[in-house]
N, C-alpha and C positions, 0 to 999 in steps of 0.2 A: 907559078908565082902567085902568092896570096896578096892582092893589092887592095881589096875592098872590104876585107874583114880584119878587124884589129882586137887585140886583147887575148883572153879576157883580162879585165882590170877590176880592182876593187872600187866600187862606187857607193858612196853614202846613201844615194837615193834609190839604187836598184840592186844593191848587193854585188855579186860577181857577175859583170856585164861583159858580154861579147858584142863588140860594135860592128855595125854594118854601114858603110859609107857608099852611097849610091849617087852622089852628085859631084861634079868637079870641085876642086878647091875654091872656096869662098864664092860660090854661086849661090845667091840668096836674094830674097825679095827685100831685105833690110840691110842697112849698113850701120849697125848699132855702134855707138861710140865706145861702149865698154867691151866689145867682143875680144875674148882672149886669143881668137885665131887670127886677128888682124883685120885691116879694112876689107870690105867686099870688093872684089875685082870684076865680078860680073853681076850687076844688079838685074834681076830677071823675075818675071811673074809668069812666064810661059812654061807650060809643062813639056818635057821632052823625055825621050828614052836615051838618057846619057850613057847608060851601061846596060847591055842586054841582060834581062832577068836570068837567062840561062848561065851566064857567066857568074852572076852573084850566087846562084843556087849551087853551081859546081864548086866554088870556093868555100861556101858555107858548109856544104856536106863534107868536104876534106877536113875542115877545122873541127867540126863536130865529132869526127871519128877519134880525136885525140883528147876530148874533154868529156868526162862522164857526169859532171854536174855544173851547170851554169844557171844562175838565177834568172837572168833575162837576156834576150837577144834584142839589142837596142839599135834602132835607126838613129844614127847621130853623125858625128864627124865634123867636117869643115864647111858644110853647106846646108841648105833647106831641103830635107828629104821629100817633102810633099811636091816639089818641083819635078820629081821623077814620075813620069806618066804611068809607069808600070808598078808603082809602090803597092797598089792593092793586089795585084797578081802575085807579086813576090811574097806578101804576107800570107795569101792563101796557099801558096806552094809550100812555105815554111810549115804552116799548120799540118800539112800531110806527112811531113818527115819527122816531126818532133813535138813534144808536149811542152817544151820550154816556153814560158810567156813572152810575148813580143811587146816591146815598148817603143814608142816613137817620140823623139824630141823634135818639137817643131815651134816655130815662132807663131803659128796660128793665123797668119795673115791671109791665108787662101782658103779658109774654112767657109767663106761666103759662097764658095762654089760647091754645088752639090756633088759633082764628081770627085772632088778632093775629100769631102766628108765621107763619101762611099768608100774611097780607098782606105780609110782608116777604121771602118766598122769592125773588122775582124781582129784588130790590134787588142791586146789585153790592157794596156796602159797608154794613154796619150798625155804628153806633158807639153802643153802649149805655154806661151808666155803673153803677158799683158803688162806693159811698163807705164802706160799713160792713157788717159781718156780725152783730154784736151788736145785738139789738133796741133797746137803750137808746141806742146810739150812733146807729143808724138813725133813731130818733125825733128825736134832738137835731139831727142835721146836715140831715136830709132832711124832716122834718115831714110825714109822708105822710098821704094820705087814710086815714080810720079803718079801712077795710076791707082795707088792705094789710098783708101779713105778709112779713117779710124772708126767711124760709126758703122761702116760697112763690115769691118773686121770684127767689131763687138757683136754685131748681128749675127755674123757667122759662127762665133764662139757659142752664142746663146742657142742657135739652131742646132749646132753640133752636140751640145749638152743635153738637149731634149731628145735627140735621136740615138745617141751612142749608149751602149749597154755596159761598156767597160768602165774603168776608173780614170778620171781626169785629174791631174795634178797641175794646177796653174802656178807658174812661176812669176814672181813680180820682182824685178830688179830695181833697187833703189839707188839713184845717183845723187849725191849731194848737190844742193842748189838747183836742181832741175825738176825732179818729180817728188821731192820730199816735203813740199809745202802742205799745210793743213787742208788747203782747197783741193789740191790735186789728189791727196790721200783720201779725202772724203769722196771724191768722184770715183775713185777706184774702188772704194769700199762698196758703194752703192751698185757699181757695175758688176763686181764680182759676186754680190748677192744674187743678181739677175742671172749670171752664168751658172752658179750653183755647182762648183767643182767638189770633188771628194776631199781634196787638199788644196791649201794655198801655201806656197813655199816662197818665203822672203829671202832675197839674196842681195848682196852688195859686193863691191869690188874687193878682190883679194889676190888678183893676179894682174900682170901688166895688160893695159887696155889697148884697143886699136888706135885710139886718139889721145892726145895729151889733154891735160886740164880735166880729167874725169876724176871726180872725188868720191871716195867711199863715205859712208855715213857711219856714225858710232853705233856700236852694238846696242847701246841702251835705247836708241831711236827705234831700231828694229823690235825690241822688246816693248816699247811704248805702242808701236803700231799693233803688235800682237794683242796687247791688252785692250786697245781701243776697238779692235775687230773680234771681240769675243763671240760674236754670232757667226763667225767663220771658222773653219778648221785650219788654223794658221800654225806653221812651224817655220823655224828659222834654219836656213842651210848655209849661211855665211860662216866661214872658218874664223875662229877666234885666234887672235895673234898675241894678245897681252892679257896678264892676269887682271888688270884693272878693268878689262871689258866684261868681266863676269860679275854680275850683281851678287852681293853676299858671298864673294870668293871664300872658299874653304881650303886652307892649307892642309888640313887633315884628309880631306877627300882626295886632293891631289897626290899626297903622300901614300894614301891607301891604294890608289890605282897604280901608281909607279911601283910600289913594293910588291903588289900582287902580280903584275906583269913581269917583274924581275925574276920571280920564282918559276914561271912557266908562261908560254904564249896563251893568250886567251881571246875568245871572241867577245863581241860587245854583249851578247846574251849572257855570257858568263859574268861579265862585270856587273850587269844589272842585277843578277842574283846575288852576287857577293857583297855589293854595296847597298842595295836596296834603292838605288837611284834609277831614274828613267834615262834611256839612251840619249835623249836630247840634251840633258845635263852633262852626262858623261863625255859626249863628244866635244863639249867646250874645253875640257881639260886635256883630252886626247890631242886636240889641236895644238895646244901649247906644248905639250910634251914631244909631239912630232916636230914642231918648228924648232925646238931646242935640241933636236936629234937625240933625245933620251929614249924614245921608242920609235918603232917603224911598224907599218902595216905590211902584211905579206900574205899571200895565198898558199895555204897549206892544206893538202887533202881536199881541195875545192871548197875551203871555207876561209873567210877573212880573219886573220889572227893579228893581234898586236903583240909584239915581241920586243925585248931590249935591243937597243943599238949596240953592236960590239964596240 
């Protein structure tokens, strides 16, 4: 039975991603109010061997036999993967059996520990998060383990960035009324400059959160932040739900995308060539068309295609 490997699934951030889940459900160092997996049931910062690496490797090897192209093997799931004491060992063993890039989704809270940073050194992409700099905002949005300190976390992110040779994509989740003030955003900006990631990915709520009263922010605020942070490599990953969220919305572009996809399934690269638009712009329209069930994403011959909905 394959319990710890899931997918592959189409991922906007990582292409065709095969997930590796190595910690028990909702075992995490944070209890983020916006988490789509629900409240954290086991708030932890102690590393453990939750699942034997041999079990992970045996299941992964079996799944890889049936998939000839995957863009990334992604440590993710419903908990914090760096809590697994054997993460570094598992990554090293994966590197011996496949050339598929390894990505790790992490909240970044434990990177102040050298052993945690060492466990991630052979990953190809690390995607940590940072939602706040002020201690009170950090407490409100991330509800951390009692022993975690935000300045210590930031120091860990900076240290990791200096040591790590792969790509860092830092996610910042914006929650309305909590970390969207000009003061907190300026603190985030200053701190991210010190971390110096290869990408900064802005996100906001578009799925049911773990707790009530979590507010999304309008898309134009994310665009405003992007414009204010022009000295950072910022991109927006929040899904668009309404046409009015798109600045300078173009009905012609929407119709062009829909008409083209209706003729035959296309990849995002195809749409870039046909429309002359960048994928970040195209995804805004794709979000709307998917929400309206006019198109759908589907893996065909190990590529992500967009096709008409029957």
